C-alpha positions, 0 to 999 in steps of 0.5 A, spaced: 683 944 789 677 948 784 672 945 780 671 944 773 669 951 769 663 951 765 667 950 759 671 944 761 665 941 763 662 942 756 668 940 752 672 936 757 678 941 756 680 948 758 680 954 753 687 955 754 689 949 751 686 950 744 692 953 740 693 954 733 698 948 733 693 944 735 686 947 733 685 941 728 686 935 733 681 932 737 679 933 742 680 941 741 676 940 735 669 940 739 670 947 740 675 950 735 671 948 729 665 952 731 670 958 733 675 958 727 675 966 727 678 966 734 684 962 732 685 965 725 683 972 722 676 971 719 672 976 714 664 976 716 659 974 711 653 978 713 646 975 713 640 980 712 639 984 718 631 982 719 632 975 718 630 970 724 631 963 724 625 958 725 625 954 732 629 948 732 625 942 730 626 936 734 628 930 731 628 925 737 622 921 733 627 918 728 633 917 733 631 910 735 630 908 728 635 902 726 639 903 720 643 897 717 651 899 715 657 896 715 658 893 722 650 891 722 644 894 725 645 900 729 640 906 731 640 913 728 643 916 734 648 911 735 651 912 728 651 920 730 655 919 736 660 914 733 661 918 727 662 924 731 657 928 729 656 935 732 650 937 728 645 934 723 639 938 719 634 934 715 630 938 710 624 934 706 620 937 700 623 944 702 621 944 710 626 942 716 624 935 718 628 936 724 635 938 727 640 934 732 646 937 736 651 934 740 651 936 747 657 941 745 654 945 740 648 949 740 642 951 735 644 957 731 652 956 732 656 956 726 661 951 724 667 950 719 665 946 713 672 945 710 672 943 703 664 944 702 667 951 702 669 949 695 662 948 693 660 954 695 665 958 692 663 954 685 656 957 686 659 964 686 663 962 680 656 960 677 653 966 678 658 970 675 658 966 669 651 967 668 652 975 669 657 974 663 663 976 668 666 970 669 668 965 663 670 958 665 673 956 659 678 962 659 685 961 661 687 962 668 692 967 666 686 972 663 684 973 670 691 972 673 697 974 668 702 973 674 700 965 674 704 964 667 710 961 671 706 956 675 702 950 674 696 954 672 700 958 666 697 953 661 691 951 665 684 953 664 679 955 669 675 949 667 681 945 669 681 949 676 673 948 677 673 940 676 680 939 679 683 936 673 689 941 673 696 937 673 698 939 679 705 937 683 702 937 690 699 932 695 694 933 700 699 931 706 694 933 712 698 930 717 706 931 715 709 937 718 714 937 713 710 937 707 709 942 702 702 942 705 704 944 711 707 950 708 701 951 705 697 952 711 702 957 714 701 961 708 693 961 710 695 962 717 692 956 719 699 953 722 704 957 727 709 960 723 705 964 718 705 971 716 712 971 711 708 968 705 701 970 703 697 965 700 697 967 693 704 967 693 705 960 695 700 958 690 704 961 684 710 957 686 706 951 685 709 947 679 705 942 674 706 934 672 708 932 666 701 929 664 696 934 660 691 938 664 684 935 664 686 928 664 685 926 671 681 928 677 686 930 682 683 933 689 688 939 690 685 944 695 690 950 692 685 950 686 680 952 690 683 958 693 686 960 686 678 960 684 677 965 690 682 969 687 680 969 680 673 971 682 676 977 685 680 979 679 674 978 675 669 982 679 673 987 682 670 985 689 673 981 695 670 974 696 666 976 702 663 981 699 661 977 693 658 971 697 654 976 701 651 980 695 651 974 690 649 968 695 648 969 702 642 975 701 639 972 695 638 965 699 635 968 705 641 965 710 638 967 717 645 967 720 652 970 718 657 966 715 665 967 715 671 965 712 678 965 714 683 970 711 691 970 710 696 976 711 693 980 705 686 978 707 685 973 701 679 968 703 681 961 704 675 959 699 678 952 699 676 950 706 675 956 711 668 958 711 663 957 717 656 957 716 650 954 721 647 947 719 640 950 717 644 955 712 648 950 709 641 946 708 638 952 705 644 952 700 642 944 698 635 946 697 637 951 693 641 947 688 635 941 689 630 947 686 635 948 680 638 954 683 632 958 686 630 960 693 624 964 696 621 965 689 628 968 686 633 965 681 640 965 684 644 961 680 642 959 672 639 953 672 643 950 666 649 951 671 646 947 676 644 942 671 651 941 669 654 941 676 649 936 679 647 932 673 650 932 666 657 935 666 663 932 669 668 927 666 667 920 668 674 917 665 678 923 669 674 921 675 675 914 674 683 915 674 683 919 680 683 916 687 676 917 690 672 913 685 671 908 691 666 912 694 662 913 688 664 908 683 659 911 678 660 918 680 663 924 677 666 931 679 663 938 676 664 945 679 667 942 685 660 938 687 660 930 687 655 927 683 654 920 686 652 916 680 646 913 684 639 912 681 636 917 685 641 923 682 644 924 689 649 929 689 653 932 695 659 937 697 664 934 702 669 936 707 674 933 711 673 931 719 666 929 717 662 935 713 657 933 708 651 936 704 647 931 701 642 932 696 637 926 694 632 929 688 628 923 688 627 923 695 626 931 695 631 930 701 637 935 703 641 933 709 647 937 712 652 934 717 657 937 721 662 933 725 669 933 729 671 926 727 678 926 729 682 924 723 681 928 717 680 923 712 676 916 714 675 912 707 671 907 711 667 911 715 665 916 708 662 909 705 658 908 711 656 915 711 653 915 704 649 909 706 647 912 712 644 918 708 641 913 703 637 910 709 635 916 712 632 918 705 628 912 705 626 913 712 623 920 712 
């Protein structure tokens, strides 16, 4: 009988147990969320070659402090473990306060951020809007005429950006027989893909009877469509756009990546992988009104509209996520919490968060491998945890 390999000791399973059929299931997600490119075709988003990452900042002084959450008092360290956190980076007033990593994730490793990719893609849209290349009020068919027979045929780009397309589609993450499963085959995330492209799938989707713009409906296909619209408007592939418009100006220290389908179409709704530090840099750029390293990246008016003034309160209240932010709104694929602090955030399934508290000058990037794609009670606790950290640091 042989002993465990280094991989098995670290992750609790063998590498050959991780398959396309189970890579989003626990316990395999402890490895696969850091290595999506080994399972799904991916495009590189290079960083500046001369950028180096500053050393890890120890967060141990904070780990023993107590926070009060739904279950009572617990330490910061206990909550990080209970919420299956893989990495946490905290910035205060533009400086890294500290980093924390689970034993199965290394400092500097990339991690898939799922629907935070929607928010990153929207930043690229905001940049192109500022350049006069992309019009958020235009009809979708201006950029994608072949969408005319789909749910998007009479929708505007604004409907796509704000998730108010009246789309007949459900985010049924765990139903293998659903349209969502077909969607995941089209993006090559599930076995059996390669016969229908992501774009072809999107153009089969139909609309509900309700008018566009009335109700916030969280539907990921909207955000993949956004990536295609950006490519059509700019004439560039999404990975090139993100590198040129966001990643290099931001001063990202590490390469990012995005999964692609059979035609090389980027899965902008959820396939982007970045490091915790670089994700925090995005949050800091948004906190600074769209600037980084003394350089304007996104128009200030776009950032203000996205994180503060824009969005439809009534559409949000008609949706199914108002429980998380009762006074919140959704704009350009970012969440406004409605809190007095002015906090805003980007969120991904399995516990991915980018939380910004302007009043406390705080940015928190949290990457996780939570077993369930969606855990509403834990999301509520996580927001309370971030609020507590903002008071403590």
